[in-house]
C-alpha angles and dihedrals in degrees: 000000000000120000121204122184108218098180139000131183136162120238106208094188095056094031096232143110113241112212131191113195146170125217119200112200137180120257094243094049096058125204111332118244122247089252091056091048091049091050092049092048090049091053095047097043097034093236136139112269090219091063097049119093121183105216098188139352120187128185117190115226113272096009128108094216125098118195117200150160128225138178125217112199128206094223140011091240090061090053091058092050101044112024120082117248095239091054091051090049093049092053096051109102114245118254114268116268116243117250121247113283094025123106117237110264095236102041113154115243113253115250116239115248092225094060112115116249118241116250115243114253117257116238115263115256111263123230120247112265113253118257114254117261116260114272118264118266112267113253119240115239088223092062094054097051117103115248119252116225 
């Protein structure tokens, strides 16, 4: 995987470096993960991996070139203020997979078969519908006639 920085500028207002990059990868490797791109950016730019957030990474079909954008923040507090929640979530590494023969660490406890089932809730009583408003007063034919002068 070869990383090439295409543009880099510092945003003083948001206190971050905005990076545009290209990653060239081998056909058998596939598109690199965000974690791999973050690690490669950290090595090339001498930055902390925890402060790098890959905003987007796009690989065109059939090509071995991924084009992306990343932000490198000055401090973790600034990340919480500026970066969108879904971008932060995407850049968090996934939890490690358990090895074969080990149970997953957060497996839900099985429910006993003898436990009584909860009764479904009864629908709440509905209020009586309001009575319709009294009909409008009939209009006199005399009132609707044009006045004669």
